[in-house]
C-alpha positions as CSV (number, residue, x, y, z in Angstrom):
1,M,89.7,126.8,83.1
2,A,87.2,127.5,80.3
3,E,83.8,125.9,80.8
4,K,80.7,125.2,78.7
5,R,77.9,122.7,78.6
6,S,77.6,119.6,76.4
7,S,74.4,118.5,74.6
8,S,73.7,116.2,77.5
9,G,73.9,119.1,80.0
10,K,77.2,118.1,81.5
11,R,79.9,120.6,82.4
12,V,82.7,120.5,79.9
13,V,85.9,122.0,81.4
14,R,88.9,122.9,79.3
15,V,92.0,122.3,81.3
16,E,94.8,124.9,81.1
17,K,97.0,124.3,78.0
18,S,100.3,123.5,79.5
19,S,101.3,119.9,78.7
20,G,101.0,119.2,75.0
21,A,103.2,120.3,72.1
22,R,101.3,119.2,69.0
23,E,99.7,121.9,66.9
24,S,96.1,121.7,65.9
25,A,95.1,121.4,62.2
26,P,93.0,124.4,61.1
27,E,90.2,122.5,59.6
28,R,89.2,118.8,59.8
29,K,88.5,118.3,56.1
30,D,92.1,119.3,55.2
31,A,93.8,117.7,58.2
32,E,96.4,115.1,57.5
33,P,98.0,112.8,60.0
34,P,101.0,114.8,61.3
35,G,104.4,113.3,60.5
36,E,106.2,115.2,63.2
37,T,107.3,113.6,66.4
38,W,105.5,114.8,69.6
39,H,107.5,117.0,71.9
40,A,106.7,118.2,75.3
41,T,106.2,122.0,75.7
42,P,108.6,124.0,77.8
43,E,105.9,124.3,80.5
44,A,105.5,120.6,80.6
45,R,109.2,120.0,80.8
46,K,109.6,122.6,83.5
47,K,106.8,120.9,85.6
48,A,108.3,117.5,84.9
49,G,111.7,118.8,86.0
50,T,110.2,120.1,89.3
51,L,108.5,116.8,90.0
52,R,111.8,114.9,89.3
53,L,113.7,117.2,91.6
54,L,111.1,116.5,94.4
55,A,111.3,112.8,93.6
56,G,115.1,112.9,93.9
57,L,114.8,114.7,97.2
58,L,112.5,112.0,98.6
59,W,114.7,109.3,97.3
60,A,117.8,111.0,98.9
61,L,115.9,111.0,102.2
62,A,115.1,107.3,101.8
63,I,118.8,106.5,101.3
64,A,119.7,108.7,104.2
65,G,117.2,106.8,106.4
66,E,118.8,103.5,105.2
67,S,122.2,104.9,106.2
68,V,121.0,105.8,109.6
69,A,119.5,102.4,110.1
70,I,122.7,100.6,109.0
71,F,125.4,102.8,110.5
72,W,123.8,103.9,113.7
73,V,120.7,101.8,114.8
74,L,122.2,98.4,113.9
75,R,125.5,99.3,115.6
76,Q,124.0,100.0,119.0
77,A,124.7,97.5,121.8
78,E,120.9,97.3,122.4
79,I,119.1,97.8,119.1
80,N,115.9,99.8,119.4
81,M,113.4,97.7,117.4
82,V,110.7,100.4,117.4
83,L,113.2,102.8,115.8
84,L,114.4,100.2,113.3
85,V,110.9,99.3,112.2
86,G,109.9,102.9,112.1
87,L,112.8,103.7,109.8
88,I,111.9,100.8,107.5
89,V,108.3,102.1,107.2
90,V,109.5,105.7,106.6
91,I,112.0,104.6,104.0
92,G,109.2,102.7,102.2
93,A,106.9,105.8,102.3
94,L,109.7,108.0,100.9
95,A,110.6,105.6,98.1
96,I,106.9,105.3,97.1
97,G,106.3,109.0,97.2
98,G,109.4,109.7,95.1
99,S,108.3,107.0,92.6
100,L,104.8,108.4,92.2
101,L,106.2,111.9,91.5
102,W,108.7,110.4,89.0
103,K,106.0,108.5,87.1
104,K,103.8,111.6,87.0
105,A,106.8,113.5,85.5
106,N,107.3,110.8,82.9
107,R,103.7,111.3,81.7
108,L,104.4,115.0,81.2
109,D,107.8,114.4,79.5
110,P,108.1,110.7,78.4
111,A,111.2,109.0,76.9
112,E,111.5,107.5,73.5
113,R,110.9,103.7,73.3
114,K,113.5,103.4,70.6
115,D,116.2,104.5,73.1
116,T,115.9,101.1,74.9
117,V,118.3,101.7,77.8
118,R,117.1,105.2,78.6
119,F,113.5,104.2,78.2
120,F,113.9,101.4,80.8
121,V,116.0,103.4,83.3
122,Q,113.8,106.5,83.1
123,N,110.6,104.5,83.6
124,Q,111.8,102.0,86.2
125,L,114.2,104.3,88.1
126,G,111.7,104.3,91.1
127,A,111.9,100.5,91.4
128,I,115.7,100.6,91.1
129,I,116.1,103.2,93.8
130,T,113.7,101.3,96.1
131,I,115.8,98.2,95.7
132,V,118.9,100.2,96.5
133,A,117.2,101.7,99.6
134,F,116.2,98.3,101.0
135,L,118.5,95.5,99.9
136,P,121.6,96.5,101.9
137,L,119.5,97.2,104.9
138,I,117.7,93.8,104.8
139,V,121.1,92.1,104.4
140,M,122.6,93.9,107.3
141,I,119.6,93.0,109.5
142,L,119.9,89.3,108.6
143,L,123.6,89.4,109.3
144,N,123.5,91.4,112.5
145,D,124.8,89.4,115.5
146,D,123.2,91.7,118.1
147,L,119.7,90.8,117.1
148,D,118.2,87.6,118.5
149,K,116.4,85.3,116.2
150,K,113.0,86.6,117.0
151,D,113.8,90.3,116.5
152,K,115.8,89.4,113.4
153,A,112.8,87.5,112.0
154,I,110.4,90.4,112.8
155,A,112.7,93.2,111.4
156,G,113.7,91.1,108.3
157,T,110.1,90.1,107.5
158,I,108.8,93.7,107.8
159,G,111.7,94.9,105.7
160,V,111.0,92.4,102.9
161,V,107.3,93.1,102.9
162,V,107.7,96.9,102.8
163,A,110.5,96.5,100.2
164,V,108.3,94.3,97.9
165,L,105.3,96.5,98.3
166,A,107.3,99.7,97.6
167,T,108.9,98.1,94.6
168,L,105.6,96.9,93.1
169,V,104.2,100.4,93.5
170,S,107.3,102.0,92.0
171,V,107.4,99.8,88.9
172,D,105.7,101.5,85.9
173,W,103.7,98.7,84.4
174,D,102.5,100.7,81.4
175,P,105.2,103.3,80.8
176,P,104.4,106.2,78.4
177,S,106.5,106.9,75.4
178,V,107.0,109.7,72.8
179,E,106.0,107.2,70.2
180,Q,102.7,106.5,71.9
181,Y,101.8,110.2,72.3
182,T,102.8,110.8,68.7
183,A,100.6,108.0,67.4
184,E,97.6,109.0,69.6
185,S,97.9,112.7,68.7
186,S,98.2,111.8,65.0
187,T,95.1,109.6,65.2
188,V,93.1,112.3,67.0
189,I,94.2,115.1,64.6
190,E,93.5,112.9,61.6
191,I,89.9,112.2,62.8
192,T,88.9,115.5,64.5
193,G,91.3,118.1,62.9
194,E,92.9,119.1,66.2
195,D,94.7,117.7,69.2
196,L,91.7,117.8,71.6
197,V,90.3,114.9,73.6
198,Y,87.8,114.4,76.4
199,W,87.9,112.4,79.7
200,T,86.4,112.2,83.1
201,S,87.9,112.0,86.6
202,S,86.7,108.4,87.1
203,G,87.5,107.0,83.6
204,E,90.8,105.4,82.6
205,V,91.0,106.4,79.0
206,F,90.2,109.5,76.9
207,H,87.7,110.0,74.0
208,L,87.1,111.9,70.8
209,C,84.3,114.2,71.8
210,E,82.1,115.3,74.7
211,D,79.1,113.5,73.1
212,A,80.7,110.0,73.0
213,S,78.5,107.6,75.0
214,A,81.4,106.2,77.0
215,V,82.6,109.5,78.3
216,N,79.1,110.4,79.4
217,L,78.6,107.1,81.2
218,E,81.9,107.6,82.9
219,S,81.1,111.1,84.2
220,K,79.9,110.4,87.7
221,D,80.4,114.0,88.9
222,N,78.6,115.4,85.8
223,T,81.8,116.9,84.5
224,I,83.8,116.2,81.4
225,Y,87.3,117.5,80.9
226,S,89.0,118.4,77.6
227,G,92.5,119.0,76.6
228,T,95.4,117.7,74.5
229,V,96.5,114.1,74.4
230,A,99.4,115.0,76.6
231,E,97.1,116.8,79.1
232,A,94.9,113.7,79.2
233,H,98.0,111.6,80.1
234,A,99.1,114.1,82.6
235,A,95.6,113.8,84.2
236,G,96.3,110.1,84.7
237,K,94.5,108.7,81.6
238,S,96.4,105.7,80.2
239,R,95.5,105.8,76.5
240,L,93.0,106.7,73.7
241,T,89.8,104.7,73.8
242,K,89.7,101.5,71.7
243,Q,86.2,102.4,70.5
244,V,87.6,104.8,68.0
245,E,85.3,103.8,65.1
246,M,82.2,103.9,67.2
247,E,83.1,107.3,68.6
248,R,83.9,108.6,65.1
249,R,80.2,108.1,64.2
250,Q,78.9,109.3,67.6
251,C,80.9,112.5,67.3
252,G,80.0,113.1,63.6
253,F,83.5,112.4,62.3
254,S,82.7,109.3,60.3
255,A,82.9,109.6,56.5
256,D,80.6,106.6,56.1
257,E,77.7,106.8,58.5
258,S,76.4,103.4,57.3
259,E,79.6,101.6,58.3
260,P,79.0,99.1,61.1
261,A,80.5,99.6,64.5
262,D,83.9,98.0,65.2
263,T,82.8,95.8,68.1
264,D,86.0,93.8,68.1
265,S,88.0,96.8,69.3
266,S,85.8,97.4,72.4
267,D,87.4,97.4,75.8
268,P,85.9,95.6,78.8
269,S,86.2,98.7,80.9
270,E,84.3,100.8,78.4
271,E,80.5,100.5,78.1
272,P,79.0,100.5,74.6
273,A,76.6,103.0,73.4
274,P,73.1,102.5,74.8
């Protein structure tokens, strides 16, 4: 990783260029908003493919655990409650692990929102798999005649709680899209002349430059990271800051320095300039 110092003395670390596919404009004064659709680089797609493969493996193990519980544990004359509950917990952990990897892959290589069916399935596949991994098992527990009412209530309750928790974690509440990345990259390139943004490990959004007040306030470890829009998303950042107009002036990109700050676009999670 390349490293330098900002004007405030913080470390500015350039992450390895591996996740974004938009090209930088050569000079800001001639830069126009790109009309091309954002595409993941081959490196990003390869990494996303690896993550999806690992997610699929964890999900397959979760389904296998469900099968063991249904076709072996619940068919014993004396059902081992410890083993049954243990399998429920393991299935939940595997489902969550697979979903987290899948969501990370989607941030490297997102789907297009205009393709409604694929967009939904790709982003919510973790929740779908989790339901598949738990619903038949919970039904079989509740219908099992070899479990007394107490054990059935315990196993059923634990199954429902773990299933709901795993499903909530698996749902992607704010799924990324090609359209979002395209719009954000276009905005950044139009303003700065290149697809380069800044973020911190503790912040939730990314910014236009290393001197923006919000990114410096967010930097608890005295480090600021820089990279493409896609790299910022891959690092877990949800979107471009809403304080774009303020940061244009703070970063020296504003054409009209006398223009007042756009306070209506501020975000509650972002602190204004001191």
